[in-house]
Structure formats: C-alpha cells, structure tokens
C-alpha positions in Angstrom: 136.9 153.6 -156.2 133.9 153.6 -153.9 133.2 149.9 -154.4 136.9 149.2 -153.8 136.9 151.4 -150.7 133.7 149.9 -149.2 134.4 148.3 -145.8 138.0 149.7 -145.5 139.1 151.6 -142.4 140.7 155.0 -142.7 144.3 153.7 -142.5 143.6 151.4 -145.4 142.1 154.2 -147.5 145.1 156.4 -146.6 147.4 153.6 -147.8 145.5 153.5 -151.1 145.8 157.3 -151.4 149.6 157.1 -150.7 150.0 154.3 -153.3 148.0 156.3 -155.9 150.2 159.4 -155.2 153.2 157.2 -155.9 151.6 155.9 -159.1 151.0 159.5 -160.1 154.7 160.4 -159.6 155.8 157.4 -161.7 153.4 158.5 -164.4 154.8 162.0 -164.4 158.2 160.6 -165.1 157.1 158.4 -167.9 156.7 159.3 -171.6 153.9 161.6 -172.6 151.0 160.0 -174.4 149.4 161.1 -177.6 145.9 161.6 -176.3 144.8 163.8 -173.5 143.5 160.8 -171.6 146.8 159.4 -170.3 148.2 157.3 -167.6 149.1 160.5 -165.7 145.5 161.7 -165.8 144.2 158.3 -164.7 146.6 158.3 -161.8 145.7 161.9 -160.9 142.0 161.0 -160.9 142.5 157.9 -158.7 144.7 159.9 -156.3 142.0 162.6 -156.0 139.3 160.1 -155.4 141.2 158.2 -152.7 142.0 161.4 -151.0 138.4 162.5 -151.2 137.2 159.3 -149.6 139.7 159.7 -146.8 138.4 163.2 -146.2 134.8 162.1 -146.2 135.6 159.4 -143.7 137.4 161.8 -141.4 134.8 164.5 -141.7 131.9 162.1 -141.1 133.9 160.1 -138.5 133.2 156.8 -140.4 134.9 153.8 -138.7 134.7 152.1 -142.1 133.8 153.5 -145.5 130.2 153.0 -146.5 129.4 154.3 -150.0 125.7 154.9 -149.0 126.9 157.4 -146.4 129.0 159.3 -148.9 127.1 162.4 -150.0 128.9 162.5 -153.4 127.9 158.9 -154.1 124.3 159.7 -153.4 124.4 162.8 -155.8 126.1 160.7 -158.5 123.3 158.1 -158.3 120.6 160.8 -158.4 122.2 162.3 -161.5 122.5 158.9 -163.1 118.9 158.1 -162.4 117.8 161.5 -163.8 119.8 160.9 -167.0 118.2 157.4 -167.3 114.7 158.9 -166.9 115.4 161.6 -169.5 116.7 159.0 -172.0 113.7 156.7 -171.5 111.2 159.6 -171.8 112.9 160.9 -175.0 112.9 157.4 -176.5 109.2 157.0 -175.7 108.3 160.4 -177.0 110.0 159.7 -180.3 108.5 156.3 -180.6 111.9 154.8 -180.9 113.5 151.8 -179.3 114.1 151.9 -175.6 117.2 153.8 -174.5 120.3 151.8 -174.5 122.4 152.4 -171.4 126.1 152.0 -172.4 128.6 152.0 -169.5 131.8 153.5 -170.8 135.1 152.4 -169.4 138.7 153.5 -170.0 140.9 151.0 -171.8 144.7 150.9 -172.2 145.6 149.8 -175.8 149.1 148.6 -176.4 150.5 148.3 -179.9 153.9 146.9 -181.0 155.8 146.7 -184.3 155.0 143.5 -186.1 157.8 141.0 -185.7 159.7 143.2 -183.3 159.1 142.1 -179.7 162.0 144.0 -178.2 161.0 147.4 -179.6 159.2 150.0 -177.5 155.4 149.7 -177.4 152.9 152.5 -178.1 150.3 152.9 -175.4 147.1 155.0 -175.7 144.0 155.2 -173.6 140.5 155.2 -175.1 137.0 155.5 -173.6 134.6 152.9 -174.9 131.8 150.6 -173.9 133.7 147.3 -174.6 137.1 145.9 -175.3 136.3 145.4 -179.0 135.0 149.0 -179.4 138.2 150.3 -177.7 140.4 148.4 -180.1 138.3 149.6 -183.0 138.5 153.2 -182.0 142.3 153.0 -181.5 142.7 151.5 -185.0 140.3 154.0 -186.5 142.4 156.9 -185.0 145.9 155.5 -185.5 145.5 152.9 -188.2 144.5 155.2 -191.1 146.9 155.8 -193.9 149.8 157.9 -192.6 148.6 157.2 -189.0 150.9 156.2 -186.2 150.2 152.5 -186.4 150.8 152.4 -190.2 154.1 154.3 -190.1 155.8 151.4 -188.2 153.5 148.5 -189.1 152.2 148.3 -185.6 149.7 145.7 -184.4 147.5 146.0 -181.3 148.8 143.5 -178.8 146.6 144.1 -175.8 143.5 145.9 -174.7 142.9 146.1 -170.9 140.2 147.9 -168.9 141.9 150.3 -166.4 139.0 152.5 -165.2 136.9 152.1 -163.4 137.9 148.9 -161.6 136.2 145.9 -163.3 132.7 145.7 -161.9 132.4 149.4 -161.0 130.5 152.0 -162.9 132.0 155.1 -164.4 
C-alpha cells in the first residue's frame, strides 16, 4: 500500500480507505472460503493499512504521503535488512549457497468444473513466491485423491496476484 499511496494527498488516501471498507463489507457478505487466508482477510488488511496511512499523514501533517517519512515503513525496512543479514551470515557459516531471498505474494486461485462454464467457481488464496508455485500448492492441497478439486473434476482456470500490489514487497 505504501508504494500505491506515495504522492497522494490525505483526501485521496481517505478515499482509498473508504473504498477498502466497502470492499471489506462486500467480502463479509460473500461465501466463506476454505482457507484462513480469504478475500475478507485481505480486504481487512488493506482497509487497516489505508487507515493507518491516513492516520500517519494527519499525525505528521504530511501534505502528501512520503513512505520515507512513515516510521513503520522505516522499521519494516530495518527488520527486512536484519533478516537478510542473518540469512547471509547463516549461509556463509554453513558453507552453503548464498541465501535466496524469496518474495512471497498472495495469489487468488480460481477453479471450475471441467466442461461446466456456468457452474460456481471455487476460489482460494495461497501465499507463494510465484504464480506457478501458487497453482502447484493449490493443486497439492485440493487435488489429492478425495480432495475438493477431485470430487467435482475441477480444473484451475486462473491464478492472479492480489497482495501486495504488483511491484510492491510483502
């Protein structure tokens, strides 16, 4: 959200917060998902983040949002750099390959019955480092014998990154 908010004035951030609250309400009215990571949880996270950014702007009297002036953004970067340093040190200490930094994202995976385009779709959310890994994880969980995808001969029809916004880090 911070990248998307960069350069916006408070009114624009408040509009995003309002829209995310509306998305959260729509998600509350929709069907529950199988996994804990659901459309509702994603909408709630987005809403909380937009509201936090609006609060920071008001508190620090920012005319436009600048992520570098947001204390939480600074703390997140410090924590990330600390994790990177620890991973690199551990890899060097064990004489292994350099630490691989995977950037996980949240993907929406939609499955539909084979040959039944009018039937309801199954939607799940998975955290993974790539589109193919997300699809693989969904199939591993739901495609096993007796699994949800097998029961109705479902096929994965789409995999889409939903969080963070493309180009942002999680």
